[in-house]
MARTOR-469425 format. One record per atom (N, C-alpha, C): x, y, z; atom name; residue number from 1; residue in three letters. Coordinates in Angstrom, 3 decimals, decimal comma. Each point is the difference from the previous one (the first is absolute). Example, Ala and Ser with C-alpha at 12.3 -4.5 7.8 and 13.67 -1.06 7.14 Angstrom:
! MARTOR-469425
east->13,190 | north->-5,690 | up->7,800 | atom->N | seq->1 | type->ALA
east->-0,890 | north->1,190 | up->0,000 | atom->CA | seq->1 | type->ALA
east->0,900 | north->1,200 | up->0,000 | atom->C | seq->1 | type->ALA
east->-0,350 | north->1,050 | up->-0,720 | atom->N | seq->2 | type->SER
east->0,820 | north->1,190 | up->0,060 | atom->CA | seq->2 | type->SER
east->-0,770 | north->1,090 | up->0,730 | atom->C | seq->2 | type->SER
//
This chain:
! MARTOR-469425
east->-43,185 | north->-48,987 | up->27,126 | atom->N | seq->1 | type->MET
east->1,310 | north->0,426 | up->0,368 | atom->CA | seq->1 | type->MET
east->0,904 | north->0,196 | up->-1,193 | atom->C | seq->1 | type->MET
east->-0,210 | north->-0,812 | up->-0,973 | atom->N | seq->2 | type->ASN
east->0,807 | north->0,094 | up->-1,192 | atom->CA | seq->2 | type->ASN
east->-0,125 | north->1,385 | up->-0,635 | atom->C | seq->2 | type->ASN
east->-1,203 | north->0,522 | up->0,018 | atom->N | seq->3 | type->CYS
east->-0,227 | north->1,340 | up->-0,559 | atom->CA | seq->3 | type->CYS
east->0,711 | north->1,046 | up->0,835 | atom->C | seq->3 | type->CYS
east->0,025 | north->-0,190 | up->1,300 | atom->N | seq->4 | type->ALA
east->0,665 | north->0,960 | up->0,883 | atom->CA | seq->4 | type->ALA
east->1,499 | north->0,010 | up->-0,254 | atom->C | seq->4 | type->ALA
east->0,570 | north->-1,154 | up->-0,264 | atom->N | seq->5 | type->VAL
east->1,442 | north->-0,090 | up->-0,294 | atom->CA | seq->5 | type->VAL
east->0,289 | north->0,698 | up->-1,321 | atom->C | seq->5 | type->VAL
east->-0,822 | north->-0,277 | up->-0,993 | atom->N | seq->6 | type->GLU
east->0,187 | north->0,641 | up->-1,304 | atom->CA | seq->6 | type->GLU
east->-0,185 | north->1,510 | up->0,110 | atom->C | seq->6 | type->GLU
east->-0,991 | north->0,400 | up->0,802 | atom->N | seq->7 | type->PHE
east->-0,247 | north->1,429 | up->0,205 | atom->CA | seq->7 | type->PHE
east->1,197 | north->0,654 | up->0,696 | atom->C | seq->7 | type->PHE
east->0,558 | north->-0,657 | up->0,963 | atom->N | seq->8 | type->GLY
east->1,174 | north->0,510 | up->0,718 | atom->CA | seq->8 | type->GLY
east->1,200 | north->0,102 | up->-0,929 | atom->C | seq->8 | type->GLY
east->0,171 | north->-1,023 | up->-0,841 | atom->N | seq->9 | type->ALA
east->1,113 | north->0,006 | up->-0,958 | atom->CA | seq->9 | type->ALA
east->-0,179 | north->1,124 | up->-1,017 | atom->C | seq->9 | type->ALA
east->-1,230 | north->0,210 | up->-0,423 | atom->N | seq->10 | type->ALA
east->-0,281 | north->1,079 | up->-0,957 | atom->CA | seq->10 | type->ALA
east->0,276 | north->1,362 | up->0,628 | atom->C | seq->10 | type->ALA
east->-0,383 | north->0,171 | up->1,266 | atom->N | seq->11 | type->GLN
east->0,267 | north->1,263 | up->0,693 | atom->CA | seq->11 | type->GLN
east->1,507 | north->0,226 | up->0,165 | atom->C | seq->11 | type->GLN
east->0,729 | north->-1,058 | up->0,310 | atom->N | seq->12 | type->ALA
east->1,455 | north->0,111 | up->0,152 | atom->CA | seq->12 | type->ALA
east->0,636 | north->0,365 | up->-1,339 | atom->C | seq->12 | type->ALA
east->-0,474 | north->-0,640 | up->-1,083 | atom->N | seq->13 | type->ALA
east->0,530 | north->0,301 | up->-1,332 | atom->CA | seq->13 | type->ALA
east->-0,309 | north->1,444 | up->-0,380 | atom->C | seq->13 | type->ALA
east->-1,217 | north->0,457 | up->0,357 | atom->N | seq->14 | type->ARG
east->-0,391 | north->1,376 | up->-0,281 | atom->CA | seq->14 | type->ARG
east->0,901 | north->0,965 | up->0,768 | atom->C | seq->14 | type->ARG
east->0,232 | north->-0,286 | up->1,272 | atom->N | seq->15 | type->ASP
east->0,839 | north->0,872 | up->0,826 | atom->CA | seq->15 | type->ASP
east->1,435 | north->0,045 | up->-0,536 | atom->C | seq->15 | type->ASP
east->0,499 | north->-1,171 | up->-0,388 | atom->N | seq->16 | type->LEU
east->1,362 | north->-0,071 | up->-0,557 | atom->CA | seq->16 | type->LEU
east->0,088 | north->0,778 | up->-1,306 | atom->C | seq->16 | type->LEU
east->-1,011 | north->-0,144 | up->-0,850 | atom->N | seq->17 | type->ALA
east->-0,022 | north->0,749 | up->-1,265 | atom->CA | seq->17 | type->ALA
east->-0,068 | north->1,502 | up->0,276 | atom->C | seq->17 | type->ALA
east->-0,783 | north->0,380 | up->0,999 | atom->N | seq->18 | type->GLY
east->-0,087 | north->1,419 | up->0,363 | atom->CA | seq->18 | type->GLY
east->1,340 | north->0,538 | up->0,461 | atom->C | seq->18 | type->GLY
east->0,716 | north->-0,815 | up->0,793 | atom->N | seq->19 | type->GLU
east->1,334 | north->0,424 | up->0,448 | atom->CA | seq->19 | type->GLU
east->0,945 | north->0,165 | up->-1,184 | atom->C | seq->19 | type->GLU
east->-0,072 | north->-0,932 | up->-0,941 | atom->N | seq->20 | type->HIS
east->0,848 | north->0,087 | up->-1,201 | atom->CA | seq->20 | type->HIS
east->-0,349 | north->1,245 | up->-0,819 | atom->C | seq->20 | type->HIS
east->-1,274 | north->0,258 | up->-0,166 | atom->N | seq->21 | type->VAL
east->-0,443 | north->1,178 | up->-0,755 | atom->CA | seq->21 | type->VAL
east->0,478 | north->1,265 | up->0,693 | atom->C | seq->21 | type->VAL
east->-0,163 | north->0,050 | up->1,333 | atom->N | seq->22 | type->ASN
east->0,445 | north->1,182 | up->0,746 | atom->CA | seq->22 | type->ASN
east->1,516 | north->0,190 | up->-0,124 | atom->C | seq->22 | type->ASN
east->0,741 | north->-1,106 | up->0,065 | atom->N | seq->23 | type->ALA
east->1,455 | north->0,091 | up->-0,155 | atom->CA | seq->23 | type->ALA
east->0,362 | north->0,496 | up->-1,402 | atom->C | seq->23 | type->ALA
east->-0,697 | north->-0,529 | up->-1,007 | atom->N | seq->24 | type->MET
east->0,272 | north->0,424 | up->-1,378 | atom->CA | seq->24 | type->MET
east->-0,359 | north->1,476 | up->-0,188 | atom->C | seq->24 | type->MET
east->-1,115 | north->0,437 | up->0,600 | atom->N | seq->25 | type->LEU
east->-0,379 | north->1,413 | up->-0,087 | atom->CA | seq->25 | type->LEU
east->1,031 | north->0,883 | up->0,699 | atom->C | seq->25 | type->LEU
east->0,509 | north->-0,450 | up->1,138 | atom->N | seq->26 | type->GLY
east->1,048 | north->0,750 | up->0,696 | atom->CA | seq->26 | type->GLY
east->1,253 | north->0,130 | up->-0,847 | atom->C | seq->26 | type->GLY
east->0,406 | north->-1,110 | up->-0,637 | atom->N | seq->27 | type->ASP
east->1,166 | north->0,030 | up->-0,895 | atom->CA | seq->27 | type->ASP
east->-0,251 | north->0,931 | up->-1,181 | atom->C | seq->27 | type->ASP
east->-1,218 | north->-0,065 | up->-0,529 | atom->N | seq->28 | type->LEU
east->-0,362 | north->0,859 | up->-1,121 | atom->CA | seq->28 | type->LEU
east->0,051 | north->1,472 | up->0,395 | atom->C | seq->28 | type->LEU
east->-0,520 | north->0,321 | up->1,186 | atom->N | seq->29 | type->ARG
east->0,050 | north->1,388 | up->0,487 | atom->CA | seq->29 | type->ARG
east->1,445 | north->0,473 | up->0,141 | atom->C | seq->29 | type->ARG
east->0,851 | north->-0,876 | up->0,542 | atom->N | seq->30 | type->GLN
east->1,411 | north->0,353 | up->0,148 | atom->CA | seq->30 | type->GLN
east->0,660 | north->0,216 | up->-1,361 | atom->C | seq->30 | type->GLN
east->-0,329 | north->-0,873 | up->-0,947 | atom->N | seq->31 | type->ALA
east->0,579 | north->0,134 | up->-1,341 | atom->CA | seq->31 | type->ALA
east->-0,463 | north->1,292 | up->-0,655 | atom->C | seq->31 | type->ALA
east->-1,268 | north->0,346 | up->0,169 | atom->N | seq->32 | type->ILE
east->-0,526 | north->1,245 | up->-0,579 | atom->CA | seq->32 | type->ILE
east->0,672 | north->1,199 | up->0,659 | atom->C | seq->32 | type->ILE
east->0,149 | north->-0,036 | up->1,326 | atom->N | seq->33 | type->ALA
east->0,657 | north->1,105 | up->0,701 | atom->CA | seq->33 | type->ALA
east->1,449 | north->0,127 | up->-0,444 | atom->C | seq->33 | type->ALA
east->0,692 | north->-1,138 | up->-0,147 | atom->N | seq->34 | type->ALA
east->1,399 | north->0,030 | up->-0,435 | atom->CA | seq->34 | type->ALA
east->0,112 | north->0,542 | up->-1,416 | atom->C | seq->34 | type->ALA
east->-0,920 | north->-0,426 | up->-0,871 | atom->N | seq->35 | type->SER
east->0,064 | north->0,494 | up->-1,374 | atom->CA | seq->35 | type->SER
east->-0,304 | north->1,494 | up->-0,047 | atom->C | seq->35 | type->SER
east->-0,867 | north->0,462 | up->0,892 | atom->N | seq->36 | type->GLY
east->-0,275 | north->1,432 | up->0,078 | atom->CA | seq->36 | type->GLY
east->1,231 | north->0,772 | up->0,440 | atom->C | seq->36 | type->GLY
east->0,710 | north->-0,553 | up->0,993 | atom->N | seq->37 | type->ARG
east->1,244 | north->0,642 | up->0,448 | atom->CA | seq->37 | type->ARG
east->1,031 | north->-0,024 | up->-1,118 | atom->C | seq->37 | type->ARG
east->0,072 | north->-1,130 | up->-0,709 | atom->N | seq->38 | type->ASP
east->0,939 | north->-0,104 | up->-1,119 | atom->CA | seq->38 | type->ASP
east->-0,344 | north->1,008 | up->-1,089 | atom->C | seq->38 | type->ASP
east->-1,279 | north->0,160 | up->-0,283 | atom->N | seq->39 | type->ALA
east->-0,416 | north->0,969 | up->-1,018 | atom->CA | seq->39 | type->ALA
east->0,364 | north->1,420 | up->0,436 | atom->C | seq->39 | type->ALA
east->-0,192 | north->0,292 | up->1,295 | atom->N | seq->40 | type->GLU
east->0,378 | north->1,324 | up->0,502 | atom->CA | seq->40 | type->GLU
east->1,503 | north->0,195 | up->-0,092 | atom->C | seq->40 | type->GLU
east->0,755 | north->-1,031 | up->0,327 | atom->N | seq->41 | type->SER
east->1,459 | north->0,079 | up->-0,108 | atom->CA | seq->41 | type->SER
east->0,426 | north->0,228 | up->-1,441 | atom->C | seq->41 | type->SER
east->-0,652 | north->-0,716 | up->-0,914 | atom->N | seq->42 | type->LEU
east->0,320 | north->0,187 | up->-1,414 | atom->CA | seq->42 | type->LEU
east->-0,345 | north->1,413 | up->-0,467 | atom->C | seq->42 | type->LEU
east->-1,122 | north->0,512 | up->0,475 | atom->N | seq->43 | type->ALA
east->-0,399 | north->1,360 | up->-0,382 | atom->CA | seq->43 | type->ALA
east->1,020 | north->1,012 | up->0,519 | atom->C | seq->43 | type->ALA
east->0,469 | north->-0,194 | up->1,243 | atom->N | seq->44 | type->ARG
east->1,021 | north->0,907 | up->0,541 | atom->CA | seq->44 | type->ARG
east->1,298 | north->-0,125 | up->-0,789 | atom->C | seq->44 | type->ARG
east->0,362 | north->-1,224 | up->-0,377 | atom->N | seq->45 | type->ALA
east->1,215 | north->-0,205 | up->-0,785 | atom->CA | seq->45 | type->ALA
east->-0,123 | north->0,676 | up->-1,361 | atom->C | seq->45 | type->ALA
east->-1,167 | north->-0,095 | up->-0,602 | atom->N | seq->46 | type->VAL
east->-0,234 | north->0,660 | up->-1,298 | atom->CA | seq->46 | type->VAL
east->0,148 | north->1,511 | up->0,147 | atom->C | seq->46 | type->VAL
east->-0,545 | north->0,557 | up->1,080 | atom->N | seq->47 | type->GLU
east->0,121 | north->1,445 | up->0,228 | atom->CA | seq->47 | type->GLU
east->1,461 | north->0,395 | up->0,186 | atom->C | seq->47 | type->GLU
east->0,749 | north->-0,811 | up->0,762 | atom->N | seq->48 | type->ARG
east->1,425 | north->0,310 | up->0,208 | atom->CA | seq->48 | type->ARG
east->0,758 | north->-0,097 | up->-1,315 | atom->C | seq->48 | type->ARG
east->-0,306 | north->-1,014 | up->-0,791 | atom->N | seq->49 | type->LEU
east->0,680 | north->-0,144 | up->-1,294 | atom->CA | seq->49 | type->LEU
east->-0,335 | north->1,157 | up->-0,936 | atom->C | seq->49 | type->LEU
east->-1,230 | north->0,451 | up->0,032 | atom->N | seq->50 | type->ALA
east->-0,383 | north->1,143 | up->-0,839 | atom->CA | seq->50 | type->ALA
east->0,767 | north->1,243 | up->0,450 | atom->C | seq->50 | type->ALA
east->0,120 | north->0,178 | up->1,306 | atom->N | seq->51 | type->GLY
east->0,773 | north->1,128 | up->0,515 | atom->CA | seq->51 | type->GLY
east->1,464 | north->-0,102 | up->-0,390 | atom->C | seq->51 | type->GLY
east->0,547 | north->-1,212 | up->0,081 | atom->N | seq->52 | type->THR
east->1,395 | north->-0,217 | up->-0,392 | atom->CA | seq->52 | type->THR
east->0,183 | north->0,285 | up->-1,486 | atom->C | seq->52 | type->THR
east->-0,955 | north->-0,434 | up->-0,797 | atom->N | seq->53 | type->GLU
east->0,078 | north->0,240 | up->-1,444 | atom->CA | seq->53 | type->GLU
east->-0,001 | north->1,504 | up->-0,288 | atom->C | seq->53 | type->GLU
east->-0,879 | north->0,743 | up->0,663 | atom->N | seq->54 | type->LYS
east->-0,052 | north->1,450 | up->-0,205 | atom->CA | seq->54 | type->LYS
east->1,320 | north->0,642 | up->0,408 | atom->C | seq->54 | type->LYS
east->0,552 | north->-0,439 | up->1,146 | atom->N | seq->55 | type->PHE
east->1,267 | north->0,541 | up->0,473 | atom->CA | seq->55 | type->PHE
east->1,116 | north->-0,279 | up->-1,002 | atom->C | seq->55 | type->PHE
east->0,078 | north->-1,260 | up->-0,472 | atom->N | seq->56 | type->LEU
east->1,060 | north->-0,357 | up->-0,941 | atom->CA | seq->56 | type->LEU
east->-0,144 | north->0,743 | up->-1,323 | atom->C | seq->56 | type->LEU
east->-1,234 | north->0,192 | up->-0,442 | atom->N | seq->57 | type->LYS
east->-0,209 | north->0,758 | up->-1,233 | atom->CA | seq->57 | type->LYS
east->0,445 | north->1,446 | up->0,177 | atom->C | seq->57 | type->LYS
east->-0,319 | north->0,589 | up->1,143 | atom->N | seq->58 | type->SER
east->0,409 | north->1,389 | up->0,227 | atom->CA | seq->58 | type->SER
east->1,513 | north->0,088 | up->0,113 | atom->C | seq->58 | type->SER
east->0,626 | north->-0,989 | up->0,639 | atom->N | seq->59 | type->GLN
east->1,457 | north->-0,020 | up->0,087 | atom->CA | seq->59 | type->GLN
east->0,610 | north->-0,148 | up->-1,391 | atom->C | seq->59 | type->GLN
east->-0,574 | north->-0,857 | up->-0,805 | atom->N | seq->60 | type->ASN
east->0,493 | north->-0,196 | up->-1,361 | atom->CA | seq->60 | type->ASN
east->-0,133 | north->1,287 | up->-0,815 | atom->C | seq->60 | type->ASN
east->-1,136 | north->0,667 | up->0,147 | atom->N | seq->61 | type->ASP
east->-0,201 | north->1,264 | up->-0,706 | atom->CA | seq->61 | type->ASP
east->1,018 | north->1,040 | up->0,448 | atom->C | seq->61 | type->ASP
east->0,260 | north->0,056 | up->1,313 | atom->N | seq->62 | type->ALA
east->0,964 | north->0,967 | up->0,533 | atom->CA | seq->62 | type->ALA
east->1,401 | north->-0,297 | up->-0,518 | atom->C | seq->62 | type->ALA
east->0,376 | north->-1,275 | up->-0,020 | atom->N | seq->63 | type->VAL
east->1,326 | north->-0,373 | up->-0,504 | atom->CA | seq->63 | type->VAL
east->0,102 | north->0,319 | up->-1,482 | atom->C | seq->63 | type->VAL
east->-1,044 | north->-0,295 | up->-0,742 | atom->N | seq->64 | type->ARG
east->0,011 | north->0,283 | up->-1,442 | atom->CA | seq->64 | type->ARG
east->0,121 | north->1,502 | up->-0,248 | atom->C | seq->64 | type->ARG
east->-0,739 | north->0,799 | up->0,769 | atom->N | seq->65 | type->LEU
east->0,058 | north->1,449 | up->-0,141 | atom->CA | seq->65 | type->LEU
east->1,391 | north->0,520 | up->0,344 | atom->C | seq->65 | type->LEU
east->0,580 | north->-0,508 | up->1,088 | atom->N | seq->66 | type->ARG
east->1,337 | north->0,440 | up->0,399 | atom->CA | seq->66 | type->ARG
east->1,039 | north->-0,387 | up->-1,049 | atom->C | seq->66 | type->ARG
east->-0,089 | north->-1,224 | up->-0,503 | atom->N | seq->67 | type->ALA
east->0,945 | north->-0,443 | up->-1,028 | atom->CA | seq->67 | type->ALA
east->-0,133 | north->0,855 | up->-1,251 | atom->C | seq->67 | type->ALA
east->-1,225 | north->0,319 | up->-0,371 | atom->N | seq->68 | type->SER
east->-0,221 | north->0,848 | up->-1,170 | atom->CA | seq->68 | type->SER
east->0,573 | north->1,396 | up->0,219 | atom->C | seq->68 | type->SER
east->-0,209 | north->0,513 | up->1,204 | atom->N | seq->69 | type->SER
east->0,532 | north->1,323 | up->0,329 | atom->CA | seq->69 | type->SER
east->1,520 | north->0,006 | up->-0,039 | atom->C | seq->69 | type->SER
east->0,602 | north->-1,025 | up->0,578 | atom->N | seq->70 | type->GLU
east->1,467 | north->-0,088 | up->-0,013 | atom->CA | seq->70 | type->GLU
east->0,524 | north->-0,171 | up->-1,421 | atom->C | seq->70 | type->GLU
east->-0,693 | north->-0,769 | up->-0,815 | atom->N | seq->71 | type->ALA
east->0,418 | north->-0,172 | up->-1,399 | atom->CA | seq->71 | type->ALA
east->-0,081 | north->1,330 | up->-0,738 | atom->C | seq->71 | type->ALA
east->-1,064 | north->0,766 | up->0,241 | atom->N | seq->72 | type->ASP
east->-0,113 | north->1,324 | up->-0,629 | atom->CA | seq->72 | type->ASP
east->1,135 | north->0,915 | up->0,447 | atom->C | seq->72 | type->ASP
east->0,318 | north->-0,052 | up->1,290 | atom->N | seq->73 | type->MET
east->1,079 | north->0,833 | up->0,515 | atom->CA | seq->73 | type->MET
east->1,333 | north->-0,387 | up->-0,647 | atom->C | seq->73 | type->MET
east->0,238 | north->-1,292 | up->-0,149 | atom->N | seq->74 | type->LEU
east->1,244 | north->-0,451 | up->-0,638 | atom->CA | seq->74 | type->LEU
east->0,044 | north->0,384 | up->-1,474 | atom->C | seq->74 | type->LEU
east->-1,140 | north->-0,029 | up->-0,664 | atom->N | seq->75 | type->ARG
east->-0,045 | north->0,430 | up->-1,400 | atom->CA | seq->75 | type->ARG
east->0,348 | north->1,482 | up->-0,122 | atom->C | seq->75 | type->ARG
east->-0,438 | north->0,768 | up->0,983 | atom->N | seq->76 | type->THR
east->0,309 | north->1,434 | up->0,006 | atom->CA | seq->76 | type->THR
east->1,474 | north->0,228 | up->0,326 | atom->C | seq->76 | type->THR
east->0,539 | north->-0,742 | up->0,944 | atom->N | seq->77 | type->GLN
east->1,393 | north->0,183 | up->0,422 | atom->CA | seq->77 | type->GLN
east->0,987 | north->-0,470 | up->-1,058 | atom->C | seq->77 | type->GLN
east->-0,370 | north->-1,003 | up->-0,757 | atom->N | seq->78 | type->ASN
east->0,933 | north->-0,568 | up->-0,969 | atom->CA | seq->78 | type->ASN
east->0,532 | north->1,051 | up->-0,981 | atom->C | seq->78 | type->ASN
east->-0,834 | north->0,775 | up->-0,682 | atom->N | seq->79 | type->PRO
east->0,545 | north->1,027 | up->-0,913 | atom->CA | seq->79 | type->PRO
east->0,808 | north->1,062 | up->0,763 | atom->C | seq->79 | type->PRO
east->-0,429 | north->0,323 | up->1,212 | atom->N | seq->80 | type->GLN
east->0,737 | north->0,993 | up->0,788 | atom->CA | seq->80 | type->GLN
east->1,392 | north->-0,522 | up->0,328 | atom->C | seq->80 | type->GLN
east->0,083 | north->-1,266 | up->0,350 | atom->N | seq->81 | type->LEU
east->1,306 | north->-0,575 | up->0,305 | atom->CA | seq->81 | type->LEU
east->0,871 | north->-0,103 | up->-1,246 | atom->C | seq->81 | type->LEU
east->-0,597 | north->-0,326 | up->-1,117 | atom->N | seq->82 | type->ARG
east->0,774 | north->-0,041 | up->-1,259 | atom->CA | seq->82 | type->ARG
east->0,555 | north->1,387 | up->-0,322 | atom->C | seq->82 | type->ARG
east->-0,844 | north->1,001 | up->0,208 | atom->N | seq->83 | type->GLU
east->0,452 | north->1,380 | up->-0,251 | atom->CA | seq->83 | type->GLU
east->1,135 | north->0,365 | up->0,955 | atom->C | seq->83 | type->GLU
east->-0,117 | north->-0,394 | up->1,245 | atom->N | seq->84 | type->ARG
east->1,049 | north->0,289 | up->0,992 | atom->CA | seq->84 | type->ARG
east->1,301 | north->-0,709 | up->-0,370 | atom->C | seq->84 | type->ARG
east->-0,119 | north->-1,269 | up->-0,450 | atom->N | seq->85 | type->ILE
east->1,194 | north->-0,744 | up->-0,431 | atom->CA | seq->85 | type->ILE
east->0,663 | north->0,703 | up->-1,172 | atom->C | seq->85 | type->ILE
east->-0,804 | north->0,427 | up->-0,966 | atom->N | seq->86 | type->ASP
east->0,550 | north->0,721 | up->-1,149 | atom->CA | seq->86 | type->ASP
east->0,727 | north->1,268 | up->0,456 | atom->C | seq->86 | type->ASP
east->-0,589 | north->0,711 | up->0,924 | atom->N | seq->87 | type->HIS
east->0,595 | north->1,225 | up->0,515 | atom->CA | seq->87 | type->HIS
east->1,322 | north->-0,306 | up->0,723 | atom->C | seq->87 | type->HIS
east->0,014 | north->-1,051 | up->0,800 | atom->N | seq->88 | type->LEU
east->1,222 | north->-0,377 | up->0,705 | atom->CA | seq->88 | type->LEU
east->1,084 | north->-0,454 | up->-0,962 | atom->C | seq->88 | type->LEU
east->-0,395 | north->-0,666 | up->-1,064 | atom->N | seq->89 | type->MET
east->0,991 | north->-0,418 | up->-1,004 | atom->CA | seq->89 | type->MET
east->0,599 | north->1,222 | up->-0,684 | atom->C | seq->89 | type->MET
east->-0,825 | north->1,005 | up->-0,287 | atom->N | seq->90 | type->LEU
east->0,523 | north->1,236 | up->-0,607 | atom->CA | seq->90 | type->LEU
east->0,949 | north->0,707 | up->0,977 | atom->C | seq->90 | type->LEU
east->-0,396 | north->0,068 | up->1,274 | atom->N | seq->91 | type->ASP
east->0,866 | north->0,611 | up->1,010 | atom->CA | seq->91 | type->ASP
east->1,322 | north->-0,756 | up->0,091 | atom->C | seq->91 | type->ASP
east->-0,075 | north->-1,310 | up->-0,057 | atom->N | seq->92 | type->ASN
east->1,207 | north->-0,811 | up->0,072 | atom->CA | seq->92 | type->ASN
east->0,916 | north->0,258 | up->-1,200 | atom->C | seq->92 | type->ASN
east->-0,603 | north->0,073 | up->-1,176 | atom->N | seq->93 | type->ASP
east->0,783 | north->0,287 | up->-1,208 | atom->CA | seq->93 | type->ASP
east->0,655 | north->1,377 | up->0,087 | atom->C | seq->93 | type->ASP
east->-0,675 | north->0,947 | up->0,593 | atom->N | seq->94 | type->GLN
east->0,566 | north->1,354 | up->0,124 | atom->CA | seq->94 | type->GLN
east->1,199 | north->0,019 | up->0,944 | atom->C | seq->94 | type->GLN
east->-0,010 | north->-0,823 | up->1,024 | atom->N | seq->95 | type->TYR
east->1,096 | north->-0,005 | up->0,951 | atom->CA | seq->95 | type->TYR
east->1,216 | north->-0,771 | up->-0,527 | atom->C | seq->95 | type->TYR
east->-0,103 | north->-0,718 | up->-1,048 | atom->N | seq->96 | type->ARG
east->1,132 | north->-0,748 | up->-0,559 | atom->CA | seq->96 | type->ARG
east->0,896 | north->0,868 | up->-0,767 | atom->C | seq->96 | type->ARG
//
């Protein structure tokens, strides 16, 4: 009988260990699935950030181009305005 008790205890310990292993495997599967979802989320975030970076770079280029264009226009207008001021000063002197 003593052997039967030990055998029963060994079977119970085996069953309990199996339950623990199965629980640990279930937790491991969940952790792997969660990490896979996290990796997919990170990949999507990286794609969105890359798109945002491209957009911001294009916006920066557009602003730089516009500022350069406006600066060129002002450089062109400046001598024209100086000439106009000179002309108006001469007209003013003539009317005095």
